[in-house]
N, C-alpha and C positions, 0 to 999 in steps of 0.2 A: 261380689256377693252372688251365691248360687240361687237360682230360682227355686222357691219352695214347692212349685208345681212339677217342673220337669228336670230340676237339678242342673240346668245349663248355667255355665259360669258367667255368661255375658248378660248383665242387666244395666240399665241406665236409670239415672235419677230424673224423674219427671217434674217433681215439685219438692221444695224444701221450706219448712217453716220452723220457727222457734217455739218450743213448748216450755212448760214451767222450768224444768232443769235439764232440758234435752233438745235435741233437734229432730224433728219429724221429717222423714224423707219418703216420699211416694216413688216407688220404683216400678219399672216395667221390664219384663224379660224380652230380650231381642229374639229369642227363638219361638216362644209360644204366645207372647203378648200378654201373659198373666201379669196383673198388677198387684202389688203388695206394699205394705207400710213397714218401715223400720224406724227405730228410735236410737239415736246416739246420744250417749251421756259421757261427760268427762269422768274418768275414773281416777279418783283420789286414792292416795296411799293411806288406807285407814289402819289404825292400830289394832292389835289383837285385843279381844275381850277376855277379861279374867272373870270366870264364873264364880259364884259363892263358894263352891267347893274347891276352888283353886285351879280348875281345869282352864285351858286357854282354847279359844277358837277364833276364827276370822269373824270380823263384824259382818252381820247379815242384814242388809237393809230390809229385806222381805219380812224378817221376824219383827223388826221395829214397826213396820208399816202394818202388819197384821195386829199388833198390840194396839196401835192407835186406832185402827179400824174397829176393833172390838169395843174399845172405850167409846167410840163415836157412833155406835150402832144406833139407829133410829133417832139421831140428833141431827140438827141443821148444819152439818159440816160436809163440804164437798170433798171429792176425791183430790181435786187440785189443791185444796187447803192442806189436806194430809200429805200430799207429795212435797209441798213447799215446807211443811214442818219437818219432814224426814230430811230433806236437803239441808235445812238449817242445822239439824243435829249433826249430820255428816260433815258439814263445813266446820262446825265447832270441834268435832273429833279430829279432823285433820290438823288442827292447831296443836293438839296434844303430842307430847313425845313419849314413847314407851307405850306399854299396855294400859288399857283403860278397864277399871272394874265395872261390872254391870250396874252397880249402884249409881255410878256417875252417868251412865246412859239413861237409867231410869229417871234421874233428876232432871236431865236435859229434856226427856220426853214429857215429863209432868209440866215443865216450864212452857213447852210449846202448847200442850193441851189446855193449860190455864189461860192462854191467850185466846184459844179458839172457843172453848165451851166449858162452863163450870161443871155441869153434870158429867161431861166426858173426863174432865180432870179427876172428880171424886171417884169415879168408877175405877179409873187407872190407878189412883193413889191407894184405894181401898185394897186392891189386889197386891200392888207393889209393896205396901207397908205391912201386908199380912194382918189386916185389921181383924180382931177377934172379939171386940166388945164395943158397946156404944161409947164408952169413954175414949177408946182408941179412935173411933170415927170422929168424935168431936175434935180431937187434936188435929185431924186432917182438915176438918171443916172450919176451924177457928181462923185461918188466914183469909178465907173468903168472907167470913162474917165481919172481920176487921176491915176489910175493903169496902164494906157498905152493902153487902147482900144480906137480905133477910132470910131467916130459915123457912 
């Protein structure tokens, strides 16, 4: 790995630790002694995503994470919980053969958000289901109410 400071190709690992879905490595340049951190993550072969208009593109973890972050904004959900939720969605997608429609990814994301925070789930679901009326919103809210949550 090249040093980000001096671009020297010789660095050594000073420390390794497991993170949520990766390995954190602390490295030191043998030339300039600059220390930096890298993260290693197992790369799964993820299926292509079929958009609503029929276009295909590679699965983008950052897009999923951004959507989850937006839904959880100002909610008591940690970055580690969001990373773990993304990792579970990715693991589920690796089990699929062939292309996956965005609708399926959206459903997996909502399942994860429902486990984390009801308000974040409602935020995500309201955008995902393109809610345009109070009646539509009640349809999304109904499963939470049936689970024992008060309005």
